[in-house]
Wavefront OBJ file of the C-alpha trace (Angstrom):
o trace
v 163.863 -72.796 127.509
v 164.201 -74.465 124.112
v 167.674 -75.766 124.963
v 166.381 -77.328 128.196
v 163.462 -78.960 126.380
v 165.783 -80.394 123.728
v 168.117 -81.706 126.427
v 165.155 -83.349 128.179
v 163.960 -84.867 124.907
v 167.392 -86.317 124.089
v 167.504 -87.812 127.583
v 164.102 -89.453 127.025
v 165.283 -90.937 123.719
v 168.424 -92.322 125.358
v 166.399 -93.938 128.142
v 164.040 -95.488 125.592
v 166.986 -97.124 123.817
v 168.934 -98.226 126.887
v 166.276 -99.191 129.456
v 164.281 -102.455 129.476
v 160.553 -102.511 128.741
v 158.029 -101.134 131.269
v 160.482 -98.486 132.489
v 159.450 -94.902 133.228
v 161.298 -92.594 130.828
v 159.630 -89.321 131.866
v 157.477 -88.064 134.714
v 155.779 -84.789 135.581
v 158.156 -82.324 137.325
v 157.872 -82.203 141.112
v 157.115 -79.119 143.232
v 160.695 -77.802 143.226
v 161.069 -78.063 139.462
v 157.635 -76.527 138.834
v 158.485 -73.630 141.160
v 161.661 -72.864 139.218
v 159.936 -73.314 135.864
v 156.756 -71.333 136.552
v 157.637 -68.679 139.128
v 161.299 -67.713 138.732
v 161.071 -64.444 136.805
v 163.208 -61.311 136.651
v 161.151 -59.545 139.334
v 161.810 -62.310 141.912
v 164.458 -61.029 144.329
v 164.932 -64.048 146.616
v 163.953 -67.687 146.991
v 164.307 -68.807 150.612
v 164.549 -72.567 151.257
v 164.766 -74.330 154.638
v 165.835 -77.738 153.283
v 169.487 -78.307 152.408
v 168.598 -80.974 149.850
v 166.005 -78.766 148.141
v 168.404 -75.792 148.287
v 171.208 -77.690 146.515
v 168.869 -79.101 143.884
v 167.245 -75.751 143.187
v 170.602 -73.997 142.748
v 171.739 -76.738 140.392
v 168.590 -76.403 138.268
v 168.716 -72.605 138.138
v 172.425 -72.619 137.237
v 171.544 -74.369 133.979
v 169.332 -71.404 133.093
v 171.248 -68.484 134.609
v 174.227 -68.574 136.978
v 173.379 -65.045 138.106
v 169.855 -66.117 139.122
v 171.253 -69.012 141.168
v 172.469 -66.425 143.674
v 168.846 -65.548 144.449
v 168.393 -68.871 146.261
v 169.097 -68.463 149.984
v 169.306 -71.205 152.594
v 167.263 -70.581 155.761
v 168.813 -72.069 158.918
v 167.238 -70.048 161.749
v 165.393 -71.933 164.556
v 162.160 -69.975 163.994
v 159.900 -71.783 161.450
v 160.252 -70.234 158.014
v 156.498 -69.618 157.641
v 156.442 -67.679 160.922
v 159.597 -65.746 160.080
v 158.136 -64.371 156.843
v 154.509 -64.148 158.046
v 153.385 -66.724 155.470
v 150.807 -68.327 157.788
v 148.909 -65.039 158.057
v 148.967 -64.582 154.291
v 147.638 -68.120 153.803
v 144.726 -67.315 156.113
v 143.961 -64.233 154.018
v 144.090 -66.340 150.849
v 141.143 -68.393 152.114
v 139.186 -65.549 153.690
v 135.999 -64.396 151.969
v 136.662 -60.805 153.061
v 139.895 -58.940 152.351
v 140.336 -55.650 154.200
v 141.956 -52.611 152.606
v 144.211 -50.060 154.290
v 141.692 -47.297 153.575
v 139.079 -49.053 155.737
v 137.130 -50.540 152.846
v 137.054 -54.227 151.982
v 136.382 -56.613 149.126
v 134.240 -59.759 149.226
v 135.220 -62.692 146.988
v 132.754 -65.459 146.097
v 133.772 -68.359 143.850
v 130.952 -70.272 142.154
v 130.731 -72.868 139.388
v 129.764 -70.251 136.800
v 131.929 -67.275 137.755
v 133.882 -65.411 140.414
v 132.067 -62.411 141.911
v 134.083 -59.684 143.658
v 132.278 -56.882 145.485
v 133.952 -53.688 146.744
v 132.570 -51.970 149.863
v 133.511 -48.760 151.669
v 133.335 -50.396 155.115
v 134.294 -47.946 157.846
v 135.797 -45.572 155.271
v 132.990 -43.030 154.927
v 135.094 -40.286 153.393
v 134.972 -36.583 154.064
v 133.327 -33.722 152.283
v 134.454 -34.873 148.844
v 132.760 -38.262 148.724
v 133.553 -38.882 145.056
v 137.290 -38.562 145.747
v 136.997 -40.928 148.717
v 135.131 -43.513 146.626
v 137.750 -43.275 143.884
v 140.513 -43.822 146.450
v 138.868 -47.001 147.779
v 138.188 -48.308 144.260
v 141.788 -47.716 143.145
v 143.124 -49.516 146.212
v 140.623 -52.325 145.607
v 141.794 -52.642 141.981
v 145.385 -53.188 143.152
v 144.304 -55.755 145.741
v 142.013 -57.601 143.312
v 144.872 -57.968 140.816
v 146.987 -59.443 143.609
v 144.240 -61.754 144.888
v 143.597 -63.167 141.410
v 147.220 -64.314 141.242
v 147.395 -65.390 144.880
v 144.220 -67.497 144.730
v 144.791 -68.626 141.127
v 141.203 -67.802 140.174
v 140.223 -68.212 136.539
v 137.295 -68.165 134.144
v 134.696 -65.398 134.111
v 135.200 -62.758 136.823
v 132.705 -59.971 137.578
v 133.860 -56.956 139.616
v 131.352 -54.698 141.354
v 133.162 -51.503 142.338
v 131.552 -48.756 144.404
v 129.349 -46.654 142.099
v 131.144 -43.724 140.473
v 129.305 -40.979 138.599
v 132.331 -39.578 136.803
v 133.384 -41.336 133.598
v 136.921 -40.121 134.255
v 136.965 -41.910 137.627
v 135.618 -45.074 135.999
v 138.351 -44.888 133.373
v 141.011 -44.419 136.078
v 139.851 -47.575 137.877
v 139.745 -49.496 134.587
v 143.300 -48.385 133.761
v 144.505 -49.326 137.265
v 143.099 -52.833 136.802
v 144.832 -53.158 133.425
v 148.129 -52.011 134.947
v 147.796 -54.488 137.815
v 147.086 -57.388 135.455
v 150.255 -56.766 133.436
v 152.213 -58.652 136.114
v 149.936 -61.667 135.698
v 151.450 -64.572 133.757
v 147.970 -65.899 132.946
v 146.237 -64.397 129.925
v 143.540 -61.904 130.861
v 140.910 -59.941 128.967
v 139.143 -57.060 130.681
v 136.281 -54.749 129.679
v 135.555 -51.195 130.910
v 132.905 -50.568 133.551
v 129.464 -51.082 132.006
v 126.323 -48.965 132.357
v 125.277 -51.281 135.191
v 128.465 -50.387 137.068
v 130.093 -53.807 136.587
v 133.514 -54.644 135.204
v 133.841 -58.006 133.456
v 137.030 -59.906 132.756
v 138.344 -63.371 132.027
v 141.515 -64.990 133.318
v 143.133 -68.060 131.839
v 142.622 -71.129 134.002
v 145.863 -73.140 134.149
v 144.794 -75.319 137.062
v 142.209 -75.391 139.836
v 142.084 -72.445 142.216
v 143.747 -72.522 145.632
v 140.321 -72.731 147.275
v 139.264 -75.714 145.143
v 142.577 -77.474 145.818
v 142.477 -76.999 149.601
v 138.754 -77.293 150.404
v 136.002 -79.838 149.733
v 132.315 -78.968 149.724
v 130.762 -79.042 153.186
v 129.127 -82.483 153.692
v 126.236 -80.801 155.542
v 125.237 -77.936 153.256
v 126.686 -79.567 150.071
v 128.579 -76.418 149.183
v 125.575 -74.087 149.465
v 127.085 -72.234 152.398
v 123.627 -72.159 153.986
v 121.592 -74.350 156.332
v 117.862 -74.253 156.998
v 116.785 -71.766 159.647
v 115.308 -72.867 162.984
v 111.934 -71.518 161.773
v 112.039 -73.734 158.675
v 113.025 -76.770 160.736
v 110.229 -76.067 163.230
v 107.664 -76.006 160.409
v 109.004 -79.302 158.985
v 108.871 -80.962 162.422
v 105.297 -79.793 163.030
v 104.198 -81.150 159.642
v 105.803 -84.511 160.335
v 104.227 -84.658 163.817
v 100.765 -83.935 162.403
v 101.261 -86.672 159.809
v 102.209 -89.226 162.500
v 99.485 -88.193 164.959
v 96.756 -88.370 162.319
v 97.738 -91.918 161.354
v 97.811 -93.317 164.899
v 95.130 -95.656 166.166
v 92.493 -93.806 168.168
v 92.489 -96.309 171.034
v 96.113 -95.504 171.904
v 95.344 -93.445 174.985
v 98.937 -92.908 176.073
v 100.583 -91.998 172.767
v 103.843 -90.253 173.608
v 106.397 -89.014 171.107
v 109.965 -87.949 171.797
v 111.484 -85.513 169.304
v 115.285 -85.198 169.226
v 116.592 -82.019 167.577
v 119.555 -79.651 167.439
v 119.671 -77.181 170.404
v 118.974 -74.121 168.216
v 115.830 -75.755 166.835
v 114.712 -76.779 170.327
v 115.033 -73.161 171.463
v 112.631 -72.139 168.705
v 110.152 -74.906 169.589
v 110.153 -73.945 173.278
v 109.618 -70.228 172.674
v 107.893 -68.887 169.558
v 106.213 -72.173 168.550
v 105.307 -73.599 171.960
v 101.608 -72.654 171.701
v 101.293 -74.459 168.342
v 102.667 -77.653 169.885
v 100.291 -77.428 172.869
v 97.343 -77.045 170.486
v 98.576 -80.073 168.525
v 98.679 -82.183 171.707
v 95.089 -81.212 172.558
v 93.776 -81.762 169.037
v 95.298 -85.220 168.546
v 95.337 -86.401 172.205
v 99.073 -87.047 172.201
v 102.005 -86.091 174.390
v 105.145 -84.518 172.986
v 108.531 -84.339 174.678
v 111.656 -82.763 173.225
v 115.338 -83.444 173.709
v 118.355 -81.530 172.430
v 121.325 -83.332 170.901
v 124.331 -81.059 170.172
v 125.848 -83.791 167.985
v 122.945 -83.515 165.564
v 123.151 -81.399 162.446
v 120.885 -78.327 162.365
v 118.781 -79.898 159.572
v 118.409 -83.259 161.310
v 115.701 -84.543 163.666
v 114.095 -87.824 164.660
v 110.754 -88.781 166.201
v 110.513 -91.822 168.502
v 107.505 -93.643 169.998
v 108.262 -93.574 173.739
v 106.227 -96.712 174.578
v 108.206 -99.117 172.371
v 111.212 -96.955 171.386
v 110.280 -97.308 167.704
v 111.774 -94.672 165.419
v 108.855 -93.224 163.455
v 110.753 -90.605 161.481
v 114.369 -89.675 160.901
v 115.130 -86.652 158.736
v 118.584 -85.484 157.698
v 120.490 -88.740 158.290
l 1 2 3 4 5 6 7 8 9 10 11 12 13 14 15 16 17 18 19 20 21 22 23 24 25 26 27 28 29 30 31 32 33 34 35 36 37 38 39 40 41 42 43 44 45 46 47 48 49 50 51 52 53 54 55 56 57 58 59 60 61 62 63 64 65 66 67 68 69 70 71 72 73 74 75 76 77 78 79 80 81 82 83 84 85 86 87 88 89 90 91 92 93 94 95 96 97 98 99 100 101 102 103 104 105 106 107 108 109 110 111 112 113 114 115 116 117 118 119 120 121 122 123 124 125 126 127 128 129 130 131 132 133 134 135 136 137 138 139 140 141 142 143 144 145 146 147 148 149 150 151 152 153 154 155 156 157 158 159 160 161 162 163 164 165 166 167 168 169 170 171 172 173 174 175 176 177 178 179 180 181 182 183 184 185 186 187 188 189 190 191 192 193 194 195 196 197 198 199 200 201 202 203 204 205 206 207 208 209 210 211 212 213 214 215 216 217 218 219 220 221 222 223 224 225 226 227 228 229 230 231 232 233 234 235 236 237 238 239 240 241 242 243 244 245 246 247 248 249 250 251 252 253 254 255 256 257 258 259 260 261 262 263 264 265 266 267 268 269 270 271 272 273 274 275 276 277 278 279 280 281 282 283 284 285 286 287 288 289 290 291 292 293 294 295 296 297 298 299 300 301 302 303 304 305 306 307 308 309 310 311 312 313 314 315 316 317 318 319 320
């Protein structure tokens, strides 16, 4: 590594001396070079490449480090797409899934937030037999292996809190703690892990080299702003009724034919036509107005607008 860095540095110095001003003398390594630099370790058995140009360049780069390792690079020329051939597409889907299922029938749930990463272990359909403690230990040990793998796969860093299935035995807790430590030994990022606390939680930190896979691939939802939640149809119904009362109270009393059209999302309209229909009928009688509703599937669930039917004036628009 030192020899390669010195060679790179000498090359930069030569370019500084020989090239005219405003010339780039060094740039950040591209994907191929970063892959060789960061991921080519002794435990890597093969690197499969489907581009002849990338294959030749990668072999040339690796040969400078180790001629024996250059033989690990294999050129893929089959007609089937390389991602399909090695089931990479399915693994990518799992990398973005909130739930990860275990072979034992249990599953883990991964939630990334600004403050920390929370990972919860559940038994799922694995209910165990007579010896429930042994069954719980089995699921927790399998979960520990999978969590270690998911941390590397998703490149999650910072504070990480693990909530394993409750274990009464201190020996079982120690076994799970040791399994996590063993799994993290393969991790190139620095990690620090604590035993399971009295609250049943295991805390750890993982060095953050770059943003996680999830942060790199996804943006926050423009509708829920990253909350992962939208207002329920009940909440929207209450907001609409409040806005209608506000408008009806302000209207001029001599408007005999005061009709309002309310445009909402179909799920909200279903609520208004069923559970809350009697409240709307009472509102019409109390304020001497007429209400008509229309569903618009293109509307967001938290959006609605109220229009005066007589002159098509928009009296309220919420969620735009």
